[in-house]
Every structure is written in C-alpha cells, then in structure tokens.
C-alpha positions as CSV (number, residue, x, y, z in Angstrom):
1,M,26.7,155.3,105.6
2,S,30.4,155.9,105.1
3,T,32.5,153.0,104.1
4,N,35.6,154.6,105.6
5,K,36.9,152.8,108.7
6,P,38.9,154.6,111.4
7,E,42.5,153.6,111.5
8,P,43.7,151.8,114.7
9,L,45.0,154.3,117.3
10,K,48.6,154.0,118.3
11,V,50.5,155.4,121.3
12,P,50.1,158.2,122.5
13,Y,46.5,158.4,121.2
14,K,45.3,155.0,122.4
15,G,43.2,154.8,125.6
16,G,41.4,158.1,125.4
17,N,38.1,158.5,127.1
18,P,35.2,159.1,124.6
19,I,33.2,161.1,127.2
20,V,36.0,163.5,127.8
21,G,36.6,163.6,124.0
22,K,33.0,164.6,123.3
23,A,33.1,167.3,126.0
24,L,36.3,168.8,124.5
25,R,34.9,168.5,120.9
26,D,31.7,170.3,122.0
27,F,33.7,173.0,123.7
28,F,35.9,173.8,120.6
29,L,32.9,173.7,118.3
30,S,31.1,176.1,120.6
31,L,33.9,178.6,120.0
32,L,33.0,178.7,116.3
33,D,30.1,181.0,117.4
34,E,31.4,184.5,117.5
35,K,29.5,185.4,120.7
36,N,31.0,182.4,122.5
37,L,34.5,183.1,121.3
38,Y,34.2,186.7,122.5
39,E,32.9,185.5,125.9
40,Y,35.8,183.0,126.1
41,H,38.4,185.7,125.5
42,Q,36.8,188.0,128.1
43,D,37.3,185.4,130.8
44,R,38.5,182.0,129.7
45,V,38.2,180.4,133.1
46,A,34.7,181.6,133.7
47,Y,33.7,180.5,130.2
48,I,35.2,177.0,130.8
49,N,33.5,176.7,134.2
50,T,30.2,177.7,132.7
51,H,30.2,175.7,129.5
52,V,32.1,172.6,130.3
53,T,30.6,170.1,132.8
54,N,33.1,167.3,132.5
55,V,35.7,167.6,135.2
56,E,38.6,166.1,133.2
57,A,37.8,168.3,130.2
58,K,37.9,171.3,132.5
59,K,41.2,170.3,133.9
60,L,42.7,169.8,130.4
61,L,41.4,173.2,129.1
62,K,42.9,175.0,132.2
63,S,46.2,173.1,132.0
64,P,49.4,175.1,131.8
65,A,50.3,173.4,128.5
66,F,47.1,174.6,126.9
67,V,47.4,178.1,128.3
68,N,51.0,178.1,127.0
69,I,49.8,177.2,123.5
70,E,47.3,180.1,123.6
71,K,49.9,182.5,124.9
72,H,52.2,181.8,122.0
73,I,49.5,182.0,119.4
74,L,48.3,185.3,120.8
75,A,51.8,186.7,120.6
76,V,51.9,186.6,116.8
77,K,52.1,190.1,115.6
78,G,50.2,191.3,112.5
79,S,47.6,188.6,112.8
80,A,44.9,190.6,114.5
81,R,45.7,188.7,117.7
82,A,45.4,185.1,116.3
83,K,43.2,182.8,118.3
84,V,43.3,179.1,118.9
85,L,40.8,177.4,116.7
86,F,40.2,173.7,116.5
87,V,37.7,172.1,114.2
88,V,36.9,168.4,114.8
89,C,35.4,166.8,111.7
90,P,35.9,163.0,111.5
91,P,36.0,161.7,108.0
92,Y,34.2,158.5,109.0
C-alpha cells in the first residue's frame, strides 16, 4: 500500500464528480488501444456515443472546448497528424 497521500484539491479542481472522472479516465485509457484510437478518429461522435455511457462525460468530450483542443493539435505540421493523448496514472 502506498504511503503517498493525495494533496488537497484547490479551485478550480475541487468538487469534481468521481463517477464522471472514472468515465473520462476509462475513455482516455481506451484510446491507448490502437484499434480504438483508429475507430475514434474515423467518427469521434459515434465512438463517444458507443463507448461512453455517462451523460456528463459524453457532454464534456463533445464540448466545443475539447473539439477546439483537438483541432489545434491536429493542425501541427510534420508530426504525422499529432493526436490528443491523455494518460491518467495517479501516484497514490
């Protein structure tokens, strides 16, 4: 068992919903599988609708801000069309 203790969350991170957080974490971890990442890039909305059951997580993943983040990352030239990749690995 780890002796590390999570630091107290401060604004703006305080008050998150752990159920939504788990759904989002599971979604991003699923994209580490090449087959899933390919399917996601073929039709991101269909992938989200199929693989994410939590309504709030779906809303966040389809939000204009997240789409904007992806759009800018995909615009990077010379990077073989860089893709968004989040890895969640808590140290505790």
